[in-house]
N, C-alpha and C positions, 0 to 999 in steps of 0.2 A: 978072328974077326974083331974089329974094334967096337967099343961101346956105341960110338956114333953110327957105325955101319949097321949094327943090329937095330938101333932105334929107327933109322931110316927105312929099313926093310919092314919092320913092324908097322910103322906109320903108313907106308905105301899099301901094304896088304889090308890094313884097317880101312883105308879110304876105298879100296876096291870092293871090299866086303860091304861097306856102308852104301856105296853107290849102286850096287846091284842087288839090294835086298828085294826079295820077291813077294813080301807081304804087302797088304793094302795100306799099311801105315805111310802117311805122307807128311813130311815136316820140312820146314825151312831150316837151313843151316848156314854157317859162315866158315870160311877157310882162308888161310894164307900160307904161303911157302916162305920160310925164313932164309937167311943168307947161307945156311948150311944145307939147304935142300929139304929140310923137314917140313912136312905138311901138318898144319895145326887146324883142328876142327872144333867147332863149338856151336851151341845154339844161343849163346849169349856172348856177343863179341865184347872184348875189353879194350880194343883200340881200333883206329881207322885203317889198320893194315888188313883187317878181315874183309872179304868180299862176300856179298850175300848171294845165296843159291837157293833154289827151290825145286821140288820134284815136278816133272812134267810127264803126263801120260797121254800118249797120242791115241786117237780113236781107232787106229788100225792095229794097235799092239798093246798088250797088257804090261809089257816091259817098261820100266820107268828109267829115265835118265835125269841127271841133275844138271841144270843149266842156269844161267843167270841173265836176267833182264835188267840188272842193276844200272848198267851204263845208260841204257835207253831211258829208264825211268828217271834217273838223275838229270840227264841232259834235257829231256822233254819237260820235266817239271820246272827246271830253271828257265827254259825258254818261255814258258807260259806263266811263270810266277805262281805255281801251285805247289803246296807242300808235298814232297816226295813220299812222306809216310802216309799221306792221305791217298795218293795214287796206289801205293802198295796195298793199302787196306781195301780199296774198292776192287782191285784185281783179285785179291784173296777171296772176298765175299762173292764176287760175280762169277769167277771161273776157276778159282783155286789154281791160277796160273796155267790153265789149259788153253792153248791157242786154238784148239779145234772145238771148243765148247760151242754148243748151239742150244738155245732154250726153246721151249714149246711155243713161245711168243715170236720166235724168229730172230732174237738177239744172237749175235755171232762174235766169236773170238775172245781173246784174253780179257778185254774190257766190256764184252757183251753189248756191242753197239747194234742198234736197230739199223737196217739198211738205209733208211731215209736220213737218219742222223749221221751215219757214216758218209753218205753222199754230201750232205751239207758241210761236213768237216773235212772234205777232201780226201777221204780214205779210198784207195783204189783196190786194195786186197784185204778184206776183213780177216782173213786167216793168217796174214803176215803180222807177227807180234809187234814189230816196230811201227808199221803203218797203223795198226789198231790202237796201240798205245798213244801214238801221235794224235789220232782223232779223238780218242777218249779224254786225253788231258786237255786238248783244245776245247772240247765241249765242257769239261769240268771248269775250266777257266772262265768260259762264258757264263756258266751258272753262278760261280762265285761273284762275278761282277754284277750280274743281274740281282742277286740277293745280298748285295753289299757285304761280301766276305763272311756271311753267316754260313759256316760249314754244315751244321745240321740241315738247314734249308736247302743248300746246294746238293747235299747227298740225297735228301728226300726227292728233289727234282730229278736227280739222275735215275732214281728208281721209278717214281710215279709220273714224271713229266712236269714241265714248268707250269702248265695250266692248272694242275691240281694244287700245287703249292700256292699259286697266286689266288686261286679260288678260296682256299681255307685260310690264307694269310699265316700259315704255320705248317708244321708237318701234317700232311693229310691223315685223317682218322682211319687209315687202312692198316690192319694188323701186319700185313706183309711189309709195308713201307716202314712202319714204326720199328719192327724187328730188324729190318735191313739197316736203318740208321743206327740203331743200337750196336749191331755187329760191326759196322764200318768204324764207328767211333772207338769201339773197344780194340779193334785191330790197329787202328791208327795210334792209339796210346801205346800198345805193345811195341810197334815198330819204332815209335819215337823214343821210348825208354831204352830199347835195345841199342839204339844208335848213340847213346850217351857215352 
């Protein structure tokens, strides 16, 4: 067996093992397949060849699969002029990339849209990740315009509602909202730095 053949087999079985871990650990990762068919995995990409993936857990099964919403996030972010790293950060904090997530307040899907907001944004299927991302990014674009591109205020409004941000003329003094904004901005920085 050639050295290349052995490397390919090790890489393949490493990916299979990685993708079917049965622990509760969930983490984003990046991968690409080179011209020799070798699969490269990392949590810190060093070039644009890497594709972003994240674990998804469905409500009907504890088994996790690794999928990517990267194309949808990039395309939709470009269409609405919203930073893709901000969209990723909101998705991470809202649902941890679970398209079946549902909050006690009734927010649904990967971007945790309230049914009324989803209706206003033209979302037909809240559990469809592409449809939900489209509606969430469209709403986020509206918030960024309303608050003059002030990301912390737009993020606060995504969590607490536009009325609360307008009322306080700043991030509302709610512990949940302040923690939410802090988490989103932290993840946004991580995703932005990872893309360099």
